[in-house]
C-alpha positions in Angstrom: 0.3 -0.1 -0.2 1.3 3.6 -0.3 2.1 5.5 2.0 -0.3 8.3 1.0 -3.0 5.5 1.5 -1.9 4.6 5.2 -0.8 8.0 6.5 -4.8 9.2 4.6 -6.9 5.8 6.9 -4.7 7.2 10.2 -5.9 10.4 9.9 -9.1 8.9 9.4 -8.8 7.1 12.7 -7.5 9.9 14.8 -10.1 12.4 13.4 -12.6 10.1 15.0 -11.0 9.9 18.2 -10.6 14.1 18.0 -14.0 13.8 19.8 -12.9 11.7 22.5 -10.9 13.0 26.0 -7.4 13.5 24.2 -5.8 10.6 26.5 -8.7 8.5 25.6 -8.6 9.0 22.1 -4.7 8.9 21.9 -5.0 4.8 23.9 -8.5 4.3 21.3 -6.1 4.8 17.8 -3.4 2.5 19.8 -6.0 -0.5 20.8 -7.4 0.1 17.1 -4.6 -0.3 15.2 -3.4 -3.5 16.8 -6.4 -4.5 16.8 -7.7 -4.2 13.5 -4.7 -3.4 10.9 -2.3 -6.0 9.9 1.2 -6.4 10.8 2.1 -5.9 7.4 -0.1 -1.8 7.1 1.4 -1.5 11.0 5.0 -1.6 8.9 4.3 0.5 6.1 2.7 3.1 9.5 5.7 3.0 11.6 7.9 3.6 8.8 6.0 6.4 8.4 6.1 7.6 12.0 10.5 6.1 12.2 10.9 9.4 9.1 9.5 11.5 10.0 5.1 11.4 11.0 5.3 13.9 7.3 1.3 14.0 7.4 0.2 12.2 9.9 -3.0 13.8 12.5 -0.6 14.2 15.9 -2.9 11.7 17.8 -1.3 9.0 15.9 1.9 10.0 16.4 1.6 10.3 20.1 0.3 6.7 19.5 2.9 5.6 18.3 4.7 4.8 21.1 1.8 2.0 22.5 0.5 0.5 19.0 2.9 -3.1 18.4 5.7 -3.1 15.5 5.9 -6.5 13.8 8.7 -8.9 14.1 11.7 -7.6 11.7 11.3 -9.3 9.1 7.4 -10.3 9.3 5.2 -7.9 7.2 
């Protein structure tokens, strides 16, 4: 999947989380990504995060440490 599509998907989830109190929105964002994004998508998400998180919503950036990184070599 293209980085633009990963960013768009993450930002859609993050925008939904804006309706929650900040800490809850960040936690719920991370939980959603952990529960519903397969390892390949999470790996691509972390490539974006590790390269400066350009274009990612602040909620996605703040939640990144709570998201499970796929094992190296998988996905």
